[in-house]
C-alpha positions as CSV (number, residue, x, y, z in Angstrom):
1,M,0.0,0.0,0.0
2,E,2.8,2.4,0.8
3,E,4.4,1.7,-2.6
4,K,1.2,2.4,-4.4
5,E,0.7,5.7,-2.5
6,A,4.3,6.7,-3.3
7,L,3.7,5.9,-7.0
8,S,0.5,7.9,-7.1
9,S,2.3,11.0,-5.7
10,L,4.9,10.9,-8.5
11,P,4.5,13.2,-11.5
12,L,3.0,11.4,-14.5
13,T,4.9,13.4,-17.0
14,P,6.5,11.1,-19.5
15,A,10.3,10.8,-19.7
16,I,12.0,13.0,-22.3
17,P,14.0,10.7,-24.6
18,V,17.1,11.8,-26.2
19,N,15.6,11.8,-29.6
20,D,12.9,14.2,-28.5
21,I,15.2,16.7,-26.9
22,A,17.1,17.2,-30.2
23,T,16.0,15.8,-33.5
24,P,18.5,13.1,-34.7
25,S,20.9,14.3,-37.4
26,D,21.8,12.4,-40.6
27,Q,25.0,11.3,-39.0
28,A,23.2,9.9,-36.0
29,F,21.0,7.8,-38.3
30,L,24.0,6.4,-40.2
31,Q,25.8,5.6,-37.0
32,A,22.7,4.0,-35.4
33,A,22.2,1.8,-38.5
34,A,25.8,0.5,-38.4
35,I,25.5,-0.4,-34.7
36,F,22.1,-2.0,-35.2
37,Q,23.5,-4.2,-38.0
38,H,26.4,-5.2,-35.8
39,V,24.4,-6.1,-32.6
40,L,21.5,-7.7,-34.5
41,A,20.9,-11.4,-33.5
42,E,20.2,-13.8,-36.3
43,K,16.7,-15.4,-36.2
44,P,15.7,-18.8,-37.5
45,I,14.8,-18.9,-41.2
46,R,11.1,-19.4,-40.6
47,H,11.0,-16.2,-38.5
48,Q,13.1,-14.0,-40.8
49,Y,10.7,-11.5,-42.3
50,V,13.4,-9.2,-43.5
51,H,16.9,-10.4,-44.7
52,Y,19.7,-8.1,-43.6
53,E,23.2,-7.9,-45.0
54,K,26.1,-9.4,-43.1
55,K,27.3,-7.7,-40.0
56,T,29.8,-4.9,-40.3
57,D,33.1,-4.8,-38.4
58,I,33.3,-2.4,-35.5
59,A,36.3,-0.7,-37.1
60,S,34.2,0.3,-40.0
61,L,31.5,2.1,-37.9
62,P,31.2,5.8,-38.7
63,E,32.9,8.0,-36.2
64,S,31.5,11.2,-34.9
65,G,33.3,13.7,-32.7
66,D,29.9,15.0,-31.4
67,K,28.9,13.3,-28.1
68,T,25.3,14.2,-28.6
69,T,25.2,12.4,-31.9
70,A,26.8,9.3,-30.5
71,Q,24.3,9.2,-27.6
72,Q,21.4,9.7,-30.0
73,A,22.6,6.8,-32.1
74,L,22.7,4.4,-29.1
75,Q,19.2,5.5,-28.1
76,L,17.9,4.9,-31.6
77,V,19.5,1.4,-31.6
78,F,18.0,0.4,-28.3
79,S,14.5,1.6,-29.3
80,T,14.7,-0.2,-32.7
81,L,15.8,-3.4,-31.0
82,K,12.9,-3.3,-28.6
83,Y,10.3,-2.8,-31.4
84,Q,12.1,-4.9,-34.0
85,D,9.3,-7.5,-34.3
86,L,6.6,-4.8,-34.7
87,L,8.7,-2.8,-37.3
88,E,9.4,-5.9,-39.4
89,E,5.7,-6.8,-39.3
90,M,4.8,-3.3,-40.5
91,M,7.2,-3.5,-43.4
92,M,5.9,-6.9,-44.4
93,D,2.3,-5.8,-44.2
94,S,2.8,-2.6,-46.1
95,R,5.4,-4.1,-48.5
96,F,7.4,-0.9,-48.0
97,H,10.9,-2.4,-48.7
98,T,9.7,-4.3,-51.8
99,S,7.6,-1.5,-53.3
100,Q,10.3,1.1,-52.7
101,H,13.1,-1.2,-53.9
102,I,15.2,-0.8,-50.9
103,P,18.5,-2.8,-51.1
104,S,19.5,-5.2,-48.3
105,D,22.4,-3.0,-47.2
106,L,20.0,-0.1,-46.5
107,L,17.5,-2.2,-44.5
108,P,19.2,-1.4,-41.1
109,L,19.0,2.3,-41.9
110,A,15.3,1.9,-43.0
111,M,14.5,0.2,-39.7
112,V,16.2,2.9,-37.6
113,M,14.4,5.7,-39.5
114,L,11.1,3.9,-39.4
115,C,11.3,3.6,-35.6
116,N,12.0,7.3,-35.2
117,F,9.2,8.0,-37.7
118,R,6.7,6.1,-35.6
119,D,7.8,7.9,-32.4
120,R,7.1,11.2,-34.1
121,S,3.6,9.9,-35.1
122,F,4.7,9.9,-38.8
123,M,5.5,13.7,-38.7
124,P,8.4,15.1,-40.7
125,R,11.6,16.2,-39.1
126,E,12.3,19.8,-38.4
127,G,15.7,21.4,-38.1
128,S,17.5,18.2,-38.9
129,T,20.6,19.6,-40.5
130,N,22.1,21.2,-37.3
131,G,24.8,22.8,-39.5
132,E,26.0,19.4,-40.8
133,E,26.4,18.3,-44.3
134,P,23.3,16.3,-45.3
135,Q,23.6,12.6,-46.2
136,Q,22.0,11.6,-49.5
137,E,21.1,8.1,-48.4
138,V,19.2,9.5,-45.3
139,R,17.3,12.1,-47.3
140,D,16.2,9.6,-50.0
141,L,14.9,7.1,-47.4
142,E,13.1,10.0,-45.6
143,C,11.3,10.9,-48.8
144,R,10.2,7.4,-49.3
145,L,8.9,7.1,-45.7
146,R,6.8,10.3,-46.2
147,K,5.3,8.9,-49.4
148,C,4.3,5.6,-47.6
149,K,3.1,7.4,-44.5
150,T,-0.5,6.3,-44.8
151,K,0.3,2.7,-45.6
152,L,2.7,2.5,-42.6
153,A,0.1,4.0,-40.2
154,A,-2.5,1.6,-41.5
155,S,-0.2,-1.4,-41.0
156,L,0.5,-0.3,-37.4
157,A,-3.3,-0.1,-36.7
158,R,-3.9,-3.6,-38.2
159,C,-1.1,-5.0,-36.1
160,R,-2.7,-3.5,-32.9
161,V,-6.1,-4.9,-33.8
162,K,-4.6,-8.3,-34.7
163,H,-2.9,-8.7,-31.3
164,G,-5.6,-6.8,-29.4
165,L,-3.3,-4.1,-28.1
166,R,-4.3,-0.6,-27.0
167,S,-0.8,0.9,-27.7
168,A,2.4,-0.1,-29.4
169,S,4.1,-0.7,-26.0
170,G,1.9,-3.8,-25.7
171,F,4.3,-5.6,-28.1
172,L,7.1,-5.4,-25.6
173,P,7.8,-8.2,-23.1
174,Q,6.5,-7.6,-19.6
175,P,10.0,-7.0,-18.0
176,V,10.9,-4.5,-20.7
177,R,7.5,-2.7,-20.5
178,S,7.7,-2.4,-16.7
179,K,11.2,-0.9,-16.9
180,Q,10.1,1.5,-19.6
181,Q,7.3,2.7,-17.3
182,Q,9.6,3.0,-14.4
183,A,12.1,5.0,-16.4
184,R,9.4,7.6,-17.0
185,R,9.0,8.2,-13.2
186,I,12.5,7.9,-11.9
187,P,13.7,11.3,-10.6
188,C,17.0,12.8,-11.4
189,Y,20.0,12.4,-9.1
190,A,22.8,15.0,-9.1
191,W,25.8,15.3,-6.8
192,V,27.3,18.7,-5.7
193,S,30.9,19.4,-6.5
194,T,32.5,20.6,-3.3
195,Y,35.4,22.0,-5.2
196,K,33.3,25.0,-6.3
197,T,30.4,25.2,-3.9
198,S,28.6,23.4,-1.1
199,V,25.3,21.5,-0.7
200,E,23.8,24.3,1.4
201,E,24.5,26.9,-1.2
202,V,23.0,24.9,-4.0
203,C,19.9,24.2,-1.9
204,E,19.6,27.9,-1.2
205,K,19.7,28.7,-4.9
206,L,16.9,26.2,-5.6
207,R,14.8,27.8,-2.9
208,L,15.3,31.2,-4.4
209,S,14.1,29.8,-7.8
210,G,10.7,28.9,-6.2
211,M,11.3,25.3,-5.3
212,S,10.8,23.8,-1.8
213,E,12.7,21.0,0.0
214,V,10.9,17.8,1.2
215,D,12.1,15.1,3.5
216,H,11.5,12.0,1.5
217,I,12.2,11.0,-2.1
218,E,8.6,9.8,-2.6
219,E,7.4,13.4,-2.1
220,V,9.5,14.9,-5.0
221,S,7.3,16.6,-7.6
222,E,7.6,19.3,-10.3
223,S,8.4,22.1,-7.8
224,T,10.1,20.2,-4.9
225,F,13.5,18.5,-4.3
226,S,15.0,16.3,-1.6
227,R,18.3,15.0,-0.3
228,D,19.4,11.5,-0.7
229,P,19.4,9.7,2.7
230,F,22.5,7.6,1.8
231,C,24.5,10.2,-0.1
232,E,25.2,13.5,1.8
233,D,26.2,15.4,-1.3
234,T,23.4,14.2,-3.7
235,L,20.2,16.0,-4.4
236,V,17.0,14.4,-5.9
237,L,15.3,16.6,-8.6
238,P,12.4,16.1,-10.9
239,Q,13.1,15.1,-14.5
240,N,11.4,18.1,-16.0
241,L,13.7,20.4,-14.1
242,L,16.6,19.4,-16.4
243,T,15.1,21.3,-19.3
244,S,14.3,24.4,-17.3
245,L,16.5,27.5,-17.0
246,H,16.8,27.0,-13.2
247,L,19.6,24.4,-13.4
248,N,21.2,25.4,-16.7
249,H,24.0,27.5,-15.2
250,L,24.5,25.1,-12.3
251,I,25.0,22.1,-14.6
252,A,27.0,24.1,-17.1
253,D,29.5,25.2,-14.4
254,H,29.6,21.6,-13.0
255,M,28.2,22.7,-9.6
256,L,25.6,20.0,-10.1
257,N,26.5,16.8,-12.0
258,V,23.7,14.5,-13.1
259,Q,24.6,10.9,-12.7
260,D,22.9,7.6,-11.9
261,R,22.3,6.9,-8.3
262,S,24.2,3.6,-8.3
263,T,27.5,5.5,-8.9
264,C,26.6,8.1,-6.3
265,L,26.1,5.3,-3.7
266,A,29.5,3.8,-4.6
267,A,31.3,7.1,-4.1
268,S,29.5,7.7,-0.8
269,A,30.4,4.3,0.5
270,L,34.1,5.1,-0.1
271,R,34.1,8.0,2.4
272,P,34.4,6.0,5.7
273,L,37.0,3.6,4.1
274,L,39.6,6.1,3.2
275,P,42.4,6.7,5.7
276,D,44.4,9.9,5.8
277,K,46.9,10.5,3.0
278,A,46.2,7.3,1.3
279,D,45.6,6.4,-2.4
280,V,42.5,4.9,-3.9
281,L,42.6,3.1,-7.3
282,V,39.6,3.0,-9.6
283,A,39.7,-0.1,-11.8
284,G,37.3,-1.5,-14.4
285,S,34.7,0.3,-16.6
286,F,33.7,3.8,-15.4
287,S,33.1,7.3,-16.7
288,A,35.1,10.4,-16.2
289,L,32.3,11.8,-14.0
290,T,32.8,8.9,-11.7
291,V,36.5,9.6,-11.3
292,A,35.7,13.3,-10.5
293,H,33.1,12.2,-7.9
294,V,35.6,9.9,-6.2
295,A,38.3,12.6,-6.2
296,T,35.8,14.9,-4.6
297,M,35.3,12.4,-1.8
298,A,39.0,11.9,-1.4
299,V,39.8,15.5,-0.8
300,A,38.5,15.4,2.8
301,S,41.2,12.8,3.7
302,S,44.0,14.3,1.6
303,S,44.0,11.3,-0.6
304,N,44.8,10.8,-4.3
305,V,42.9,8.9,-7.0
306,L,44.8,6.6,-9.3
307,V,43.7,5.6,-12.8
308,C,45.4,3.0,-15.1
309,S,45.7,4.9,-18.4
310,A,46.7,1.7,-20.4
311,D,43.2,0.3,-19.8
312,H,41.5,3.2,-21.7
313,T,41.7,4.7,-25.1
314,A,43.2,8.0,-26.0
315,S,39.8,9.7,-26.5
316,Q,38.7,8.5,-23.1
317,L,41.8,9.9,-21.4
318,N,41.3,13.2,-23.2
319,D,37.7,13.5,-22.0
320,L,38.8,12.7,-18.5
321,Q,41.6,15.3,-18.4
322,E,39.3,17.9,-19.9
323,L,36.6,17.3,-17.4
324,L,39.0,17.3,-14.5
325,K,40.4,20.6,-15.7
326,Q,36.9,22.2,-15.9
327,M,36.0,21.0,-12.4
328,D,39.4,22.1,-11.0
329,V,40.2,18.6,-9.7
330,K,43.9,18.2,-8.9
331,N,44.2,15.0,-6.9
332,V,43.9,12.5,-9.8
333,R,47.1,10.8,-11.1
334,L,47.3,8.7,-14.2
335,L,49.4,5.5,-14.1
336,P,51.1,4.4,-17.3
337,D,50.5,0.7,-16.7
338,A,47.5,-1.5,-17.0
339,F,45.7,-2.8,-13.9
340,F,46.6,-6.4,-14.4
341,S,50.3,-5.5,-14.9
342,L,50.5,-3.9,-11.4
343,N,52.0,-5.7,-8.5
344,E,52.8,-5.0,-4.9
345,W,56.4,-4.0,-5.7
346,D,55.4,-1.0,-7.9
347,F,56.7,2.2,-6.4
348,S,53.7,4.1,-7.9
349,I,51.2,2.4,-5.6
350,E,53.2,2.3,-2.3
351,H,50.4,4.3,-0.6
352,L,47.5,2.4,-2.0
353,K,44.9,1.4,0.6
354,V,41.6,1.2,-1.2
355,I,40.6,-0.2,-4.6
356,M,37.2,0.5,-6.2
357,V,36.2,-2.3,-8.7
358,F,33.7,-1.4,-11.4
359,P,33.6,-4.4,-13.7
360,Q,31.5,-4.6,-16.9
361,C,28.2,-6.2,-15.9
362,S,24.9,-7.0,-17.5
363,L,23.3,-3.7,-16.5
364,S,20.1,-5.6,-15.8
365,A,19.3,-3.4,-12.8
366,L,19.0,-0.3,-14.9
367,C,15.7,0.9,-16.4
368,D,17.5,2.7,-19.2
369,P,21.0,1.4,-19.8
370,V,21.8,3.6,-22.8
371,D,23.3,6.5,-20.8
372,T,25.5,4.1,-18.8
373,I,26.8,2.2,-21.8
374,F,27.6,5.5,-23.5
375,N,29.3,7.2,-20.6
376,E,31.2,4.1,-19.4
377,H,32.0,2.8,-22.9
378,G,30.2,-0.4,-22.2
379,D,29.5,-3.4,-24.5
380,W,27.0,-2.6,-27.3
381,N,26.1,-6.3,-27.6
382,L,24.2,-6.1,-24.3
383,L,21.6,-4.0,-26.0
384,Q,20.2,-7.0,-27.8
385,D,19.6,-9.0,-24.6
386,L,18.4,-6.0,-22.6
387,S,15.8,-5.2,-25.2
388,R,14.3,-8.7,-24.6
389,G,14.2,-8.3,-20.8
390,S,16.9,-10.8,-19.9
391,V,20.5,-11.6,-20.5
392,S,21.5,-15.0,-21.8
393,Q,23.5,-17.4,-19.6
394,S,26.4,-17.5,-22.1
395,K,26.9,-13.8,-21.8
396,I,26.6,-13.9,-18.0
397,K,29.2,-16.6,-17.8
398,K,31.5,-14.6,-20.0
399,L,31.0,-11.5,-17.9
400,T,31.6,-13.4,-14.6
401,I,34.9,-14.7,-15.8
402,Q,36.2,-11.2,-16.3
403,Q,34.7,-10.0,-13.1
404,A,36.3,-12.8,-11.1
405,K,39.7,-12.0,-12.6
406,L,39.4,-8.3,-11.8
407,L,38.3,-8.9,-8.2
408,A,40.9,-11.6,-7.6
409,H,43.7,-9.4,-8.8
410,A,42.6,-6.6,-6.5
411,L,42.8,-9.0,-3.6
412,T,46.5,-9.7,-4.3
413,F,47.9,-6.4,-3.0
414,P,49.1,-6.8,0.6
415,Q,49.0,-3.1,1.3
416,V,45.4,-2.7,0.4
417,Q,43.0,-2.7,3.3
418,N,39.6,-2.2,1.7
419,I,38.0,-3.1,-1.6
420,L,34.7,-1.8,-2.9
421,Y,32.9,-4.0,-5.5
422,C,30.0,-2.4,-7.4
423,T,27.7,-3.8,-10.2
424,R,24.4,-2.8,-11.7
425,S,23.0,-6.3,-12.0
426,V,20.2,-8.3,-10.5
427,Y,21.8,-11.7,-11.1
428,S,23.4,-13.3,-8.1
429,E,26.0,-14.9,-10.3
430,E,27.6,-11.4,-10.7
431,N,27.0,-10.3,-7.2
432,E,27.2,-12.2,-3.9
433,K,27.9,-15.6,-5.5
434,L,30.9,-14.3,-7.3
435,V,32.3,-12.5,-4.3
436,N,32.0,-15.6,-2.1
437,S,33.6,-17.8,-4.7
438,V,36.6,-15.5,-5.2
439,L,37.1,-15.1,-1.4
440,E,37.1,-18.9,-1.0
441,K,39.7,-19.4,-3.7
442,I,42.1,-16.6,-2.7
443,R,45.0,-17.6,-0.4
444,T,46.2,-15.0,2.1
445,P,49.7,-15.1,3.6
446,S,49.9,-16.1,7.2
447,K,51.2,-12.7,8.3
448,L,48.2,-10.8,6.8
449,L,44.5,-10.8,7.8
450,P,42.2,-12.2,5.2
451,F,39.6,-10.2,3.3
452,R,36.0,-10.6,4.6
453,V,32.7,-9.1,3.8
454,N,32.3,-6.0,6.0
455,E,29.1,-5.1,7.9
456,P,26.3,-3.3,6.0
457,I,27.6,-0.2,4.2
458,F,24.5,1.8,4.9
459,P,23.0,0.7,8.3
460,E,19.8,2.5,7.6
461,D,19.0,0.1,4.8
462,S,16.7,-2.7,6.1
463,Q,15.2,-4.1,3.0
464,S,16.0,-7.7,3.9
465,G,15.6,-9.3,7.3
466,D,18.1,-12.0,6.5
467,M,21.4,-11.5,8.3
468,T,23.4,-13.0,5.5
469,S,21.9,-10.7,3.0
470,N,22.6,-7.7,5.2
471,K,26.3,-8.1,4.6
472,Y,25.8,-6.7,1.1
473,F,24.0,-3.6,-0.1
474,R,21.4,-4.4,-2.7
475,L,19.1,-1.8,-4.2
476,E,16.3,-3.2,-6.3
477,P,15.1,-1.2,-9.4
478,S,11.9,0.7,-8.7
479,P,10.0,3.8,-9.9
480,L,12.2,5.8,-7.5
481,T,15.7,4.5,-8.4
482,N,17.8,2.2,-10.5
483,G,19.2,-0.9,-8.9
484,C,22.8,-1.7,-7.8
485,F,24.9,-4.1,-5.7
486,L,27.7,-3.0,-3.4
487,A,30.1,-5.3,-1.4
488,C,32.8,-3.9,0.9
489,L,35.7,-6.3,1.6
490,C,38.0,-5.5,4.5
491,R,40.9,-7.2,6.1
492,Q,39.7,-8.5,9.5
493,A,39.9,-11.6,11.7
494,D,37.3,-14.4,11.6
495,P,34.6,-13.2,14.1
496,T,33.3,-16.8,14.5
497,K,36.7,-18.2,15.7
498,V,37.1,-18.1,19.5
499,E,40.7,-17.6,20.5
500,T,42.1,-19.3,23.6
501,V,44.0,-17.5,26.4
502,Q,47.3,-19.0,25.3
503,E,46.8,-17.7,21.7
504,V,46.0,-14.2,23.0
505,L,49.0,-14.2,25.3
506,A,51.3,-15.6,22.6
507,R,50.2,-12.9,20.2
508,A,50.7,-10.2,22.8
509,A,54.1,-11.5,23.7
510,A,55.1,-11.5,20.0
511,K,54.1,-7.8,19.8
512,G,56.1,-7.0,23.0
513,L,53.1,-6.0,25.0
514,L,54.0,-8.1,28.0
515,D,57.6,-6.9,28.5
516,R,56.5,-4.2,31.0
517,L,54.1,-6.4,32.9
518,F,56.6,-9.3,33.3
519,P,60.1,-7.8,33.5
520,G,61.5,-11.1,34.7
521,Q,60.6,-12.8,31.4
522,E,63.0,-10.6,29.5
523,K,66.1,-12.4,28.1
524,V,69.3,-11.3,29.8
525,K,72.3,-11.4,27.5
526,K,75.5,-12.9,29.0
527,K,78.6,-10.8,28.5
528,K,81.6,-12.5,26.9
529,S,85.1,-12.2,28.3
530,K,88.4,-13.8,27.8
531,T,88.0,-16.3,30.6
532,N,84.4,-17.0,29.7
533,P,84.0,-16.9,25.9
534,M,80.7,-18.8,25.8
535,G,78.9,-16.2,27.9
536,N,76.9,-18.8,30.0
537,L,79.6,-21.4,30.8
538,D,79.8,-20.9,34.5
539,Q,76.1,-21.4,34.9
540,D,76.2,-24.6,32.8
541,E,79.1,-26.0,34.8
542,D,77.2,-25.4,38.0
543,K,74.3,-27.3,36.5
544,V,76.6,-30.2,35.5
545,E,78.2,-30.4,38.9
546,G,74.8,-30.4,40.6
547,Q,73.7,-33.2,38.3
548,G,76.8,-35.2,39.2
549,K,76.1,-34.7,42.9
550,K,72.6,-35.8,42.4
551,E,73.7,-39.0,40.7
552,G,76.2,-39.6,43.5
553,T,79.0,-41.2,41.4
554,E,81.8,-40.0,39.2
555,G,80.1,-41.7,36.3
556,G,77.1,-39.5,36.8
557,R,79.3,-36.4,36.6
558,K,80.9,-37.7,33.4
559,K,77.5,-38.4,31.9
560,G,76.3,-34.9,32.7
561,L,79.5,-33.5,31.2
562,K,79.0,-35.5,28.0
563,K,75.4,-34.2,27.7
564,R,76.7,-30.7,28.2
565,L,79.4,-31.2,25.5
566,K,76.7,-32.3,23.0
567,R,74.6,-29.2,23.7
568,K,77.6,-26.8,23.7
569,I,77.5,-23.9,21.3
570,K,80.7,-23.4,19.4
571,P,82.4,-20.1,20.1
572,N,82.7,-17.5,17.5
573,H,86.4,-17.8,17.0
574,I,86.1,-21.5,16.0
575,K,85.5,-22.1,12.3
576,V,82.5,-24.3,11.4
577,V,83.3,-27.1,9.0
578,P,80.9,-27.3,6.0
579,K,79.0,-30.5,5.4
580,Q,80.4,-31.0,1.9
581,Y,83.9,-31.6,3.2
582,S,85.2,-35.1,3.8
583,A,84.9,-37.1,7.1
584,G,88.7,-36.8,7.7
585,H,88.5,-33.1,7.4
586,K,85.7,-33.0,9.9
587,K,87.7,-35.1,12.3
588,R,90.7,-32.9,12.2
589,K,88.7,-29.8,12.7
590,K,86.9,-31.4,15.6
591,K,90.2,-32.2,17.3
592,A,91.1,-28.6,16.9
593,T,87.9,-27.4,18.5
594,K,88.5,-29.6,21.6
595,Q,91.3,-27.4,22.8
596,T,89.1,-24.8,24.4
597,H,89.2,-23.1,27.8
598,R,86.3,-25.2,29.0
599,K,87.9,-28.5,28.0
600,R,91.1,-27.6,29.7
601,R,89.2,-26.9,32.9
602,I,87.4,-30.2,32.7
603,I,90.7,-32.2,32.2
604,K,92.3,-30.3,35.1
605,R,89.4,-31.2,37.3
606,K,89.6,-34.9,36.5
607,T,93.3,-35.3,37.2
608,R,94.2,-36.9,40.6
609,K,97.2,-35.6,42.5
610,F,99.5,-37.7,44.7
611,P,101.1,-36.0,47.8
612,R,104.9,-35.6,47.7
613,L,106.9,-37.7,50.2
614,T,108.8,-35.7,52.7
615,L,111.0,-36.6,55.7
616,A,108.4,-35.5,58.1
617,L,105.8,-37.9,56.5
618,I,108.3,-40.8,56.5
619,S,109.2,-40.2,60.2
620,S,105.6,-40.4,61.3
621,S,104.1,-43.4,63.2
622,K,102.4,-44.7,60.0
623,P,104.3,-43.3,57.2
624,Y,103.2,-45.5,54.3
625,Q,99.9,-47.1,55.3
626,H,97.5,-44.3,54.1
627,I,99.6,-43.6,51.0
628,F,100.8,-47.1,49.8
629,P,98.2,-49.5,51.2
630,A,99.3,-52.3,48.8
631,A,102.7,-52.5,50.6
632,T,101.1,-53.6,53.9
633,K,100.2,-57.0,52.4
634,Q,103.8,-58.1,52.8
635,E,103.8,-58.8,56.6
636,S,105.1,-62.3,56.7
637,P,108.8,-62.6,57.5
638,T,109.4,-65.4,55.0
639,S,108.2,-63.3,52.0
640,S,111.0,-62.0,49.9
641,P,110.6,-59.2,47.4
642,K,110.6,-60.3,43.8
643,K,110.8,-57.9,40.8
644,D,107.9,-58.5,38.4
645,P,109.2,-58.2,34.8
646,N,105.7,-57.4,33.5
647,P,105.0,-53.6,33.7
648,A,101.2,-54.2,33.2
649,R,101.1,-56.2,36.4
650,K,102.9,-53.4,38.2
651,M,100.2,-51.0,37.0
652,G,97.5,-53.3,38.5
653,Q,99.2,-53.3,41.9
654,H,98.3,-49.7,42.4
655,T,94.6,-50.4,41.8
656,Q,94.6,-53.4,44.1
657,A,96.2,-51.3,46.8
658,K,93.1,-49.2,47.0
659,K,90.9,-52.2,47.6
660,A,93.2,-53.5,50.3
661,T,93.2,-50.3,52.3
662,K,90.0,-50.9,54.2
663,S,90.8,-54.5,55.0
664,L,94.2,-53.7,56.4
665,T,93.1,-50.8,58.6
666,G,91.0,-53.1,60.7
667,Q,93.7,-55.8,61.2
668,A,95.7,-55.9,64.5
669,E,99.2,-54.9,64.3
670,G,102.3,-56.9,65.6
671,P,103.4,-57.1,69.3
672,V,103.5,-53.9,71.1
673,R,106.8,-52.4,71.2
674,S,108.1,-49.5,73.2
675,Y,108.0,-46.2,71.6
676,M,111.7,-45.6,71.9
677,E,112.6,-49.0,70.3
678,E,110.2,-48.5,67.4
679,M,111.5,-45.1,66.6
680,A,115.1,-46.2,66.8
681,N,114.5,-49.0,64.3
682,I,112.7,-46.7,61.9
683,R,115.5,-44.2,62.0
684,A,118.0,-46.9,61.3
685,S,116.1,-48.3,58.3
686,T,115.4,-44.8,57.0
687,S,119.1,-44.0,57.0
688,Q,119.8,-47.0,54.9
689,V,117.1,-46.4,52.4
690,L,117.8,-42.7,51.9
691,T,121.4,-43.4,51.0
692,S,120.4,-45.4,47.9
693,P,119.8,-43.5,44.6
694,L,116.5,-45.3,44.1
695,T,115.0,-43.6,47.1
696,Y,115.7,-40.1,45.7
697,S,113.9,-40.9,42.5
698,I,110.9,-42.3,44.5
699,L,110.7,-39.1,46.6
700,N,110.7,-36.8,43.6
701,S,108.1,-38.7,41.5
702,E,104.5,-37.5,41.5
703,R,102.4,-39.0,38.8
704,K,104.4,-42.0,37.3
705,P,102.8,-45.4,38.1
706,E,106.3,-47.0,37.9
707,A,107.5,-44.8,40.7
708,V,104.6,-45.8,42.8
709,C,105.4,-49.5,42.4
710,L,109.1,-49.0,43.2
711,T,108.2,-47.1,46.3
712,A,106.2,-50.1,47.6
713,E,109.2,-52.3,46.9
714,A,111.4,-50.0,48.8
715,K,109.0,-50.2,51.8
716,M,109.2,-54.0,51.8
717,R,113.0,-53.8,51.8
718,M,112.9,-51.4,54.8
719,D,110.7,-53.8,56.7
720,A,113.0,-56.7,56.1
721,A,116.0,-54.7,57.2
722,T,114.2,-53.8,60.4
723,R,113.3,-57.4,61.3
724,Q,116.9,-58.4,60.8
């Protein structure tokens, strides 16, 4: 009910087509005929009422420097394609092309001129020259049409009666007819250039001209205007106001710029995504007015707009530079490369943060796609499908392939934080399905956050109650506006993934956020010195000694030392042997590395020292029992010392002496003697032993095992001498 009330409040004035604003020129008819012949689809033989000549090449199309002429030609082509079946039936019923002997190569021109002749209610053209040189072919066909005016009008009436239609628009399919009706009621959207003026100043000028401002778009009429709720710099004006004198000076000075609402929404969605002093790249198919609008939005954040000049023709770049000069826009920079040739290492895009992607789409959400195709240099072949109300699946598939490549390449730049994807299509294959499929296939490096669909761009929009649909902004075509689709992709973490406490602490520690909270966790670097080249040797040796004490044996200490030697880090002054060298080379280098300060200390700690024999020690009560326990075994008077020729056996006597120490300490000694007699006997025996040269060598030896064995033998000789 609300929609019906809104429609009833709209003005019922018909839309003003381009061919009614200015009468098409002869050049416009010729150009329209060439485009019509190129985009015309071939019908089955049984449905071919008129046989046209083969299609012409695009390079052979007539060129015209006048933009108005080119726009009129596209509008004529779209109208002719929509009414193609009706026009061919009129020609067959009136036998116009056979009675007038029109050749097949002029049939496309005849169809275009017949469509315009019917729109003018079979009235002649007025002021058709417009200062241009007349074309003889166009003038001859125009004369033939005037001659057959009555026959053609009668044929049109018979076709309406035959099909039971009240008007010629009844021949159109339902989707095309409904879009044509909506196009008559859609208001005009114009954004204000903040380079030259402000929104308030323009609104004040409109009020002075007799117009009043309303709050809602539905209330816009012939003498009222409104502001777009989604776009702060966009005004909504009635269509008939474009031909009035109130807006002529504002439009001529580019204070007001008439553009489709879908493009205005995309530029407005860019405003919250732009950081300060960042660059935004516009890629795809767009008009010069779109670049100017984006540049106007980027001025607030001191940002620049980048355009890849290799993706556009020379005429398009000239139009862009001319418009920017007229609007005094200075923050647009042209890059010499194509978009697909750019990569993250290019110096020209080092400050790039946002990319706006405007791919070529089916334009199925627009009520009248002619202006968009003309301004954005779109594909003319879409006119054939759009004139039938739907786009074929083969063309949609072809478009989606290019759209996916464009969006996927935009996702490869690591410095980019936001991507805005905009289409004017109602098909999900070009919108949310394509965005989801590209995001699933793209692989993001582990150090970067992945791209995800951001929250709704315009929170005020509540057209759909589905939470999944609210991620995207979708505007359906209606009598108030054309349709569009917007998707904002931003780098952000997965909101559905719940991080553990350990993951949060690990990420905070990696960023250095816990250094001040836990100062004890900081790593203390050991200072190197000449006595401690490893920096942490003393600490490790203490650990090894503690481990040896814990094991309780010397073997445990050795085991701990071996483990430490395996974990030992080589000092800086030792050269590391590469793996490709031979094993012998490794062994030699390894021997060289063992001669370190730490190894010398370990060897020094393992060495056992024997006390030096002195006269005071020999003269004690038990001079040899605690030093040479093996000699105490020879207590029997009948035993006689024998020299063992085997040196290995002498080496074993020293080890056996250790085992015999405990057993001999507990044995009872010989009969008790008086202290004076024992001392006298010891002195006598000592004097004899000391006079021999063997005794001096025994007293001076420290570490030789042979000296140890000879000392034991000397002890036995001394005991034998004492007993004698």
